[in-house]
C-alpha positions in Angstrom: 0.0 0.0 -0.1 1.4 3.5 -1.0 2.0 6.1 1.6 -0.7 8.3 0.3 -3.2 5.3 0.9 -1.7 4.9 4.4 -2.4 8.5 5.2 -6.1 8.2 3.9 -6.7 5.2 6.2 -5.1 6.8 9.4 -8.3 7.7 11.0 -10.0 4.5 10.2 -7.1 2.6 11.8 -7.1 4.8 14.8 -10.7 4.2 15.2 -10.3 0.3 14.7 -7.5 0.1 17.3 -9.4 2.1 19.9 -12.5 -0.3 19.5 -10.3 -3.3 19.5 -9.1 -1.9 22.9 -12.4 -0.4 24.1 -12.0 -2.6 27.2 -9.2 -0.5 28.5 -11.2 2.8 27.7 -14.2 1.5 29.8 -12.5 -0.4 32.6 -9.7 2.0 33.4 -11.8 5.1 33.7 -14.4 3.3 35.8 -11.8 2.0 38.0 -10.4 5.4 38.7 -13.7 7.0 39.1 -14.8 4.3 41.7 -11.4 4.9 43.5 -11.7 8.7 43.7 -15.3 8.5 44.8 -14.2 5.9 47.5 -11.4 8.4 48.6 -13.3 11.4 48.7 -16.2 9.6 50.7 -13.6 8.3 53.3 -11.5 11.2 53.9 -14.2 13.7 53.6 -15.6 15.0 56.9 -19.1 13.8 57.6 -20.4 16.6 59.6 -23.9 17.5 60.4 -24.8 21.4 59.4 -27.7 22.9 61.3 -29.2 26.3 60.1 -31.9 28.8 61.4 -32.7 31.6 59.3 -34.6 34.6 61.3 -36.5 37.6 59.6 -35.6 40.6 61.7 -38.1 43.2 60.1 -36.8 46.7 60.9 -34.4 45.8 63.6 -31.4 48.1 64.2 -29.9 46.5 67.2 -26.3 45.8 66.3 -25.9 43.1 68.9 -28.8 41.2 67.1 -27.4 42.0 63.5 -23.7 42.2 63.5 -22.2 38.7 63.2 -19.1 39.5 65.3 -21.1 41.0 68.1 -23.4 37.9 68.1 -20.3 35.7 68.3 -19.5 37.2 71.6 -23.2 37.4 72.7 -24.3 34.0 71.8 -21.7 31.4 72.8 -21.8 27.8 72.2 -22.6 25.8 75.4 -21.3 22.6 73.9 -17.6 22.7 72.7 -18.0 19.8 70.2 -19.8 22.1 67.9 -19.0 25.1 65.8 -21.2 28.2 65.7 -21.3 30.7 63.1 -23.5 33.8 62.5 -24.1 35.7 59.2 -26.4 38.1 57.5 -27.0 36.2 54.1 -29.4 39.1 52.9 -31.2 42.2 54.1 -33.4 41.7 57.1 -32.1 38.3 57.6 -30.0 36.5 60.1 -28.7 33.0 60.0 -27.4 30.8 62.7 -25.1 27.9 61.7 -24.1 25.0 63.8 -21.7 22.3 62.7 -20.8 19.3 64.5 -20.0 15.4 64.0 -23.0 14.4 66.1 -26.5 15.2 64.9 -27.9 15.3 68.5 -25.2 17.9 69.4 -26.0 20.0 66.6 -29.7 19.8 67.1 -29.4 20.6 70.7 -27.3 23.7 70.1 -29.2 25.0 67.2 -32.5 24.8 69.4 -30.9 26.4 72.4 -29.3 29.3 70.1 -32.6 29.8 68.2 -34.7 30.1 71.4 -32.3 32.7 73.0 -32.1 34.8 70.0 -35.9 34.7 69.3 -36.5 35.7 72.7 -34.1 38.7 72.4 -35.7 39.6 69.0 -39.2 39.6 70.3 -38.2 41.7 73.5 -36.5 44.4 71.2 -39.7 44.2 69.0 -42.0 44.6 72.2 -39.7 47.5 73.3 -39.9 49.5 70.0 -43.6 48.7 69.8 -44.4 49.9 73.3 -42.2 53.0 73.1 -44.1 54.1 69.8 -47.3 53.5 71.4 -46.5 55.3 74.8 -45.3 58.4 72.5 -48.4 58.1 70.3 -50.5 58.1 73.4 -48.6 61.2 75.0 -49.0 63.2 71.5 -52.8 62.3 71.7 -53.0 63.6 75.1 -51.3 66.9 74.2 -53.5 67.0 71.2 -56.7 67.1 73.2 -55.0 69.5 75.9 -54.3 72.1 73.0 -57.6 71.6 71.3 -59.4 72.1 74.6 -57.2 75.3 75.2 -58.3 76.6 71.9 -61.9 76.7 72.6 -61.7 80.0 74.8 -59.9 81.6 71.8 -62.8 80.8 69.7 -65.4 81.9 72.0 -63.5 85.6 72.2 -63.3 85.8 68.5 -67.3 85.1 68.5 -67.7 87.7 71.4 -66.2 90.3 69.1 -69.3 90.4 67.2 -68.0 91.1 63.7 -65.2 93.7 65.1 -61.8 93.0 64.3 -60.1 90.6 67.1 -56.8 91.5 68.7 -53.7 90.8 67.2 -52.5 88.8 70.1 -55.7 86.7 69.9 -55.3 86.0 66.3 -51.6 85.1 66.9 -52.7 82.7 69.8 -55.4 81.0 67.7 -52.5 80.6 64.7 -50.0 79.1 67.2 -52.4 76.6 68.7 -53.7 75.5 65.4 -50.2 75.1 64.2 -49.5 73.0 67.2 -52.7 70.9 66.8 -51.5 70.1 63.2 -48.2 69.2 64.3 -49.8 66.9 66.9 -52.1 65.2 64.7 -49.6 64.7 62.0 -47.1 62.8 64.6 -50.3 60.6 65.9 -51.2 59.7 62.6 -47.6 58.8 61.6 -47.1 56.7 64.7 -50.7 55.1 64.4 -49.2 53.9 60.8 -46.0 52.8 62.2 -47.8 50.4 64.6 -50.2 48.9 62.1 -47.1 48.2 59.7 -45.0 47.2 62.6 -43.2 44.1 61.3 -42.7 41.1 63.9 -39.7 39.2 63.7 -39.8 35.5 63.1 -38.1 32.4 62.6 -38.3 31.7 59.0 -36.7 28.2 58.5 -34.6 25.4 60.2 -32.7 22.6 58.8 -30.1 20.1 59.8 -28.3 18.3 57.0 -25.2 16.2 56.3 -22.4 18.0 54.9 -21.6 17.4 51.1 -18.6 15.2 50.6 -18.7 16.2 46.9 -18.6 12.1 46.0 -20.5 12.5 42.7 -18.5 15.7 41.6 -15.5 14.2 42.3 -16.3 10.8 40.7 -17.7 12.5 37.5 -14.4 14.7 37.2 -12.3 11.5 37.5 -14.1 9.7 35.1 -13.9 12.5 32.4 -10.1 13.2 32.9 -9.3 9.5 33.0 -11.2 8.8 29.9 -9.2 11.2 27.9 -5.8 10.1 29.5 -6.6 6.6 28.7 -7.5 7.6 25.0 -4.4 9.3 24.8 -2.4 6.5 26.1 -4.0 4.1 23.7 -3.1 6.5 20.9 0.4 6.6 22.4 0.2 2.7 22.4 -0.4 2.4 18.8 2.0 5.0 17.6 4.8 3.4 19.6 4.0 -0.1 18.5 3.9 0.9 14.6 7.1 3.1 15.0 8.8 0.1 16.4 7.5 -2.2 13.7 8.6 0.3 11.1 12.2 0.6 12.6 12.5 -3.4 12.9 11.3 -3.7 9.2 13.6 -1.0 8.2 
């Protein structure tokens, strides 16, 4: 066969050689895949991860929203677990507990969640009560000013069409302005109370940490397949080159 013909059938010969050696292309990658998966399964840490996510509403207390301050305030009672606080998004706080035993993780997560939730509700109630108290105080002042304004109106009526005194008109204007300010504040605080967002526990979960068994096994399978393919091609090239040299 001529050199030209040899070149035309190079691809066919390569494919035939690979097909003849297909057992290597199947068995070797599978073995490496299984070995990699087994190694990643046994050497990785099989820890339990517990998470509790809280909705904090309009909370502005740093000791309840800053992870560094929360680390100091809420210390783990069990030394066999690791606790981490984070703010995954706006108005959300996450408590994360990691440990080797599920019971330890579950108990610590429940304990911290109860403490944090109690502090959240206490802060919420404090803000609500303060706003309600201020609104009641403004209402009281509003009634007081409205009552004190009545004599001024009577004096205006008593003028019987004459021009009221300047001081009288100034007094009425001042008190009416006060009434407007108090009424605006009362309405604003009343709206705030109606829209007061109560903090709550959004979700809790306890899962086993991912050991990336599937990911590692798949990557090993793909890489080993191409390396085996390259090895087969190198094997064919070496065999043919040796044969040419021997014949030459």
